[in-house]
TORPA-4810 file (N, C-alpha, C, O; in nm, 3 decimals):
<nodes>
NODE_1_9.359_13.125_9.159_9.383_13.109_9.309_9.292_13.025_9.354_9.171_13.030_9.328_Q
NODE_2_9.364_12.925_9.440_9.311_12.835_9.533_9.317_12.856_9.673_9.407_12.915_9.733_V
NODE_3_9.167_12.781_9.744_9.128_12.860_9.887_9.131_12.715_9.886_9.106_12.629_9.801_Q
NODE_4_9.189_12.712_10.076_9.167_12.565_10.124_9.077_12.612_10.274_9.100_12.702_10.354_L
NODE_5_8.996_12.537_10.272_8.917_12.570_10.406_8.958_12.433_10.488_8.950_12.320_10.439_V
NODE_6_9.009_12.467_10.644_8.965_12.355_10.710_8.836_12.336_10.760_8.746_12.408_10.718_E
NODE_7_8.814_12.247_10.846_8.694_12.209_10.917_8.737_12.082_11.016_8.843_12.020_11.021_S
NODE_8_8.587_12.064_11.110_8.599_11.990_11.223_8.709_11.958_11.347_8.771_11.861_11.392_G
NODE_9_8.688_12.142_11.378_8.755_12.165_11.482_8.667_12.163_11.580_8.551_12.199_11.559_A
NODE_10_8.730_12.100_11.772_8.660_12.087_11.855_8.736_12.074_11.963_8.858_12.092_11.953_G
NODE_11_8.661_12.028_12.123_8.739_12.043_12.186_8.671_11.871_12.246_8.555_11.843_12.276_L
NODE_12_8.782_11.791_12.247_8.779_11.675_12.317_8.870_11.639_12.470_8.952_11.708_12.530_V
NODE_13_8.807_11.482_12.503_8.842_11.487_12.582_9.002_11.402_12.541_9.009_11.370_12.422_Q
NODE_14_9.081_11.379_12.596_9.213_11.291_12.572_9.171_11.157_12.567_9.123_11.112_12.671_A
NODE_15_9.178_11.063_12.443_9.163_10.987_12.425_9.055_10.928_12.299_9.040_10.820_12.243_G
NODE_16_8.988_11.068_12.290_8.874_11.058_12.194_8.987_11.078_12.091_9.110_11.078_12.087_G
NODE_17_8.833_11.104_11.972_8.877_11.102_11.794_8.877_11.281_11.727_8.819_11.380_11.772_S
NODE_18_8.915_11.275_11.677_8.867_11.427_11.601_8.869_11.386_11.417_8.905_11.274_11.383_L
NODE_19_8.833_11.477_11.327_8.848_11.431_11.160_8.836_11.564_11.178_8.750_11.623_11.245_R
NODE_20_8.965_11.630_11.086_8.955_11.738_11.004_8.951_11.695_10.893_9.002_11.592_10.850_L
NODE_21_8.840_11.833_10.801_8.871_11.791_10.660_8.916_11.939_10.568_8.864_12.050_10.584_S
NODE_22_8.994_11.915_10.500_8.998_12.049_10.418_8.985_12.028_10.271_9.034_11.942_10.196_C
NODE_23_8.896_12.141_10.247_8.834_12.156_10.103_8.938_12.242_9.994_9.023_12.323_10.030_A
NODE_24_8.916_12.212_9.885_9.000_12.309_9.839_8.912_12.300_9.725_8.853_12.206_9.672_A
NODE_25_8.922_12.465_9.693_8.814_12.528_9.565_8.939_12.631_9.485_9.058_12.661_9.491_T
NODE_26_8.860_12.646_9.437_8.904_12.744_9.281_8.952_12.740_9.154_8.872_12.690_9.074_G
NODE_27_9.058_12.777_9.109_9.119_12.749_9.025_9.203_12.631_9.006_9.303_12.652_8.937_N
NODE_28_9.186_12.489_9.057_9.235_12.352_9.084_9.229_12.319_8.926_9.150_12.322_8.831_I
NODE_29_9.415_12.269_8.972_9.407_12.209_8.833_9.439_12.085_8.882_9.357_11.996_8.897_G
NODE_30_9.608_12.073_8.918_9.594_11.956_8.962_9.725_11.886_9.114_9.840_11.843_9.107_R
NODE_31_9.643_11.905_9.214_9.687_11.899_9.370_9.797_11.799_9.351_9.771_11.699_9.283_I
NODE_32_9.927_11.814_9.406_10.071_11.748_9.363_10.021_11.655_9.523_9.977_11.541_9.522_N
NODE_33_10.042_11.731_9.637_10.038_11.702_9.763_9.952_11.755_9.843_9.919_11.874_9.840_T
NODE_34_9.902_11.656_9.935_9.828_11.774_10.035_9.894_11.714_10.168_9.916_11.594_10.180_M
NODE_35_9.922_11.801_10.256_9.956_11.793_10.457_9.921_11.834_10.525_9.854_11.933_10.497_G
NODE_36_9.934_11.798_10.662_9.901_11.882_10.766_9.981_11.973_10.850_9.869_11.985_10.899_W
NODE_37_10.031_12.020_10.891_10.032_12.106_10.992_10.015_12.141_11.088_9.904_12.194_11.076_Y
NODE_38_10.054_12.155_11.219_9.972_12.266_11.343_10.063_12.295_11.456_10.155_12.222_11.494_R
NODE_39_10.014_12.448_11.524_10.129_12.486_11.602_10.046_12.509_11.753_9.944_12.570_11.784_Q
NODE_40_10.114_12.454_11.804_10.054_12.480_11.970_10.113_12.611_12.037_10.227_12.657_12.030_A
NODE_41_10.007_12.653_12.099_10.079_12.746_12.211_10.216_12.793_12.257_10.283_12.738_12.345_P
NODE_42_10.259_12.926_12.174_10.427_12.927_12.187_10.560_12.833_12.158_10.668_12.819_12.215_G
NODE_43_10.488_12.766_12.020_10.562_12.676_11.974_10.541_12.677_11.826_10.435_12.715_11.775_K
NODE_44_10.652_12.632_11.756_10.674_12.689_11.627_10.596_12.573_11.538_10.604_12.457_11.578_Q
NODE_45_10.523_12.601_11.418_10.505_12.506_11.345_10.528_12.399_11.317_10.634_12.428_11.263_R
NODE_46_10.524_12.317_11.307_10.512_12.171_11.319_10.444_12.122_11.173_10.343_12.180_11.134_E
NODE_47_10.513_11.992_11.078_10.462_11.942_10.997_10.417_11.776_11.094_10.499_11.700_11.147_L
NODE_48_10.238_11.759_11.089_10.176_11.660_11.147_10.211_11.553_11.070_10.267_11.453_11.115_V
NODE_49_10.165_11.579_10.903_10.156_11.460_10.798_10.174_11.534_10.646_10.121_11.638_10.608_A
NODE_50_10.257_11.455_10.580_10.286_11.513_10.474_10.295_11.418_10.323_10.381_11.330_10.332_G
NODE_51_10.245_11.421_10.231_10.239_11.364_10.133_10.389_11.394_10.075_10.433_11.509_10.080_E
NODE_52_10.471_11.284_10.017_10.556_11.282_9.934_10.501_11.247_9.786_10.399_11.191_9.747_T
NODE_53_10.638_11.316_9.704_10.595_11.349_9.596_10.607_11.158_9.524_10.570_11.112_9.416_T
NODE_54_10.664_11.102_9.624_10.675_10.936_9.587_10.544_10.855_9.579_10.542_10.740_9.535_F
NODE_55_10.428_10.921_9.626_10.298_10.897_9.692_10.243_10.858_9.803_10.122_10.850_9.826_G
NODE_56_10.364_10.824_9.902_10.380_10.776_10.058_10.343_10.891_10.145_10.343_11.002_10.092_N
NODE_57_10.303_10.879_10.299_10.290_11.008_10.364_10.375_10.959_10.468_10.392_10.847_10.516_T
NODE_58_10.443_11.119_10.500_10.530_11.118_10.621_10.463_11.122_10.759_10.349_11.167_10.748_D
NODE_59_10.499_11.084_10.900_10.404_11.155_10.978_10.523_11.182_11.084_10.633_11.128_11.074_Y
NODE_60_10.483_11.288_11.203_10.549_11.311_11.284_10.590_11.201_11.358_10.521_11.099_11.349_A
NODE_61_10.685_11.199_11.427_10.702_11.089_11.541_10.560_11.048_11.637_10.490_10.949_11.655_D
NODE_62_10.566_11.197_11.686_10.466_11.198_11.785_10.323_11.162_11.781_10.240_11.162_11.872_S
NODE_63_10.309_11.127_11.641_10.128_11.093_11.603_10.136_10.987_11.527_10.030_10.944_11.481_V
NODE_64_10.287_10.907_11.487_10.250_10.770_11.426_10.197_10.697_11.481_10.210_10.684_11.603_K
NODE_65_10.131_10.636_11.416_10.010_10.529_11.462_9.894_10.589_11.520_9.820_10.509_11.577_G
NODE_66_9.869_10.679_11.520_9.730_10.788_11.559_9.615_10.863_11.470_9.493_10.874_11.458_R
NODE_67_9.773_10.919_11.403_9.694_11.023_11.325_9.668_10.941_11.182_9.680_10.820_11.199_F
NODE_68_9.634_10.980_11.037_9.634_10.942_10.930_9.562_11.045_10.884_9.488_11.120_10.948_T
NODE_69_9.598_11.043_10.728_9.599_11.133_10.648_9.539_11.043_10.511_9.562_10.927_10.478_S
NODE_70_9.463_11.136_10.453_9.399_11.041_10.322_9.377_11.155_10.223_9.404_11.271_10.251_S
NODE_71_9.339_11.126_10.135_9.281_11.256_10.009_9.187_11.169_9.944_9.185_11.047_9.927_R
NODE_72_9.099_11.274_9.909_8.975_11.222_9.829_8.986_11.298_9.684_8.923_11.403_9.673_D
NODE_73_9.053_11.256_9.588_9.079_11.334_9.449_8.923_11.385_9.382_8.902_11.499_9.342_N
NODE_74_8.848_11.301_9.382_8.721_11.340_9.315_8.665_11.485_9.365_8.612_11.578_9.304_A
NODE_75_8.701_11.465_9.504_8.614_11.647_9.599_8.719_11.709_9.588_8.711_11.831_9.577_K
NODE_76_8.837_11.650_9.587_8.903_11.787_9.587_8.946_11.788_9.773_8.980_11.897_9.821_N
NODE_77_8.943_11.693_9.845_8.922_11.687_9.984_9.007_11.636_10.044_9.028_11.521_10.008_M
NODE_78_9.101_11.689_10.165_9.227_11.615_10.238_9.171_11.581_10.368_9.118_11.670_10.434_G
NODE_79_9.178_11.459_10.413_9.144_11.470_10.567_9.236_11.449_10.653_9.349_11.424_10.610_Y
NODE_80_9.217_11.454_10.769_9.321_11.397_10.894_9.250_11.363_11.000_9.179_11.442_11.061_L
NODE_81_9.267_11.214_11.034_9.168_11.155_11.128_9.249_11.144_11.272_9.326_11.049_11.288_Q
NODE_82_9.240_11.197_11.330_9.327_11.181_11.463_9.231_11.133_11.549_9.130_11.195_11.583_M
NODE_83_9.282_10.952_11.607_9.247_10.881_11.717_9.334_10.858_11.845_9.448_10.824_11.816_N
NODE_84_9.312_10.867_11.969_9.367_10.869_12.081_9.417_10.997_12.099_9.529_11.007_12.149_S
NODE_85_9.369_11.075_12.075_9.472_11.208_12.101_9.449_11.259_12.264_9.360_11.247_12.347_L
NODE_86_9.608_11.334_12.255_9.675_11.404_12.375_9.657_11.502_12.386_9.644_11.573_12.286_K
NODE_87_9.645_11.559_12.531_9.635_11.661_12.520_9.754_11.746_12.487_9.760_11.862_12.528_P
NODE_88_9.839_11.697_12.423_10.006_11.772_12.358_9.938_11.773_12.207_9.976_11.848_12.118_E
NODE_89_9.832_11.675_12.194_9.799_11.741_12.024_9.722_11.869_11.972_9.705_11.897_11.853_D
NODE_90_9.659_11.971_12.130_9.629_12.068_12.103_9.704_12.197_11.997_9.823_12.190_11.966_T
NODE_91_9.641_12.279_11.965_9.689_12.335_11.853_9.619_12.396_11.713_9.538_12.334_11.644_G
NODE_92_9.639_12.452_11.702_9.540_12.571_11.499_9.670_12.457_11.435_9.793_12.455_11.446_V
NODE_93_9.543_12.349_11.351_9.547_12.289_11.254_9.568_12.327_11.143_9.472_12.398_11.113_Y
NODE_94_9.675_12.320_11.017_9.674_12.364_10.881_9.701_12.263_10.808_9.778_12.169_10.832_Y
NODE_95_9.605_12.292_10.670_9.606_12.246_10.544_9.675_12.297_10.475_9.671_12.418_10.455_C
NODE_96_9.739_12.233_10.433_9.868_12.291_10.284_9.822_12.161_10.110_9.790_12.046_10.080_T
NODE_97_9.851_12.285_10.056_9.863_12.151_9.956_9.939_12.251_9.819_9.906_12.368_9.799_A
NODE_98_10.011_12.199_9.763_10.079_12.225_9.622_10.014_12.190_9.503_10.028_12.083_9.444_K
NODE_99_9.941_12.284_9.468_9.915_12.286_9.340_9.940_12.338_9.214_9.911_12.456_9.194_V
NODE_100_10.000_12.254_9.101_10.033_12.261_9.038_10.203_12.404_9.011_10.262_12.492_8.948_E
NODE_101_10.188_12.307_9.134_10.373_12.368_9.187_10.342_12.520_9.263_10.431_12.605_9.259_G
NODE_102_10.260_12.538_9.308_10.231_12.662_9.396_10.184_12.622_9.539_10.080_12.560_9.563_W
NODE_103_10.281_12.668_9.637_10.203_12.626_9.776_10.088_12.698_9.831_10.081_12.819_9.809_D
NODE_104_9.981_12.628_9.913_9.897_12.692_9.965_9.848_12.626_10.110_9.848_12.504_10.127_Y
NODE_105_9.814_12.708_10.196_9.819_12.749_10.336_9.636_12.746_10.345_9.578_12.803_10.252_W
NODE_106_9.565_12.691_10.438_9.457_12.707_10.519_9.428_12.816_10.628_9.533_12.879_10.613_G
NODE_107_9.378_12.867_10.700_9.365_12.958_10.803_9.343_12.901_10.921_9.310_12.962_11.023_Q
NODE_108_9.366_12.736_10.909_9.359_12.715_11.057_9.195_12.681_11.099_9.085_12.724_11.067_G
NODE_109_9.258_12.561_11.204_9.162_12.534_11.249_9.186_12.460_11.402_9.257_12.360_11.403_T
NODE_110_9.125_12.509_11.533_9.160_12.486_11.635_9.148_12.346_11.701_9.075_12.288_11.621_Q
NODE_111_9.168_12.284_11.769_9.178_12.130_11.827_9.271_12.167_11.957_9.381_12.219_11.972_V
NODE_112_9.164_12.112_12.046_9.185_12.133_12.209_9.165_11.992_12.288_9.073_11.929_12.341_T
NODE_113_9.245_11.984_12.275_9.212_11.839_12.372_9.261_11.831_12.511_9.380_11.855_12.534_V
NODE_114_9.177_11.798_12.610_9.133_11.824_12.730_9.210_11.673_12.836_9.194_11.558_12.794_S
NODE_115_9.261_11.690_12.922_9.342_11.629_12.982_9.197_11.562_13.108_9.226_11.486_13.200_S
</nodes>
């Protein structure tokens, strides 16, 4: 089993920054890809940033140029740096990982951006 635990949640004013972290623990063989989703109140869960099997990262149009996803393979950690935050970035952010072909999800962490 693999567990993903997000951290870095918080309340921030518009224009501010936050960095989310995702720690992968358990029976980790090889992490194929990692990514981040979010779900705003009353809306469907949407992709924020996702690694592809080609090694690049796809970003939602709404976060391009503001968010950066990265990974530290040695530590089995993923990160989402969020800059120039907007109130519409508010939501629960979920870390995902594909490990040895299996998909795993974190429990989610709340990000609130005030105007």
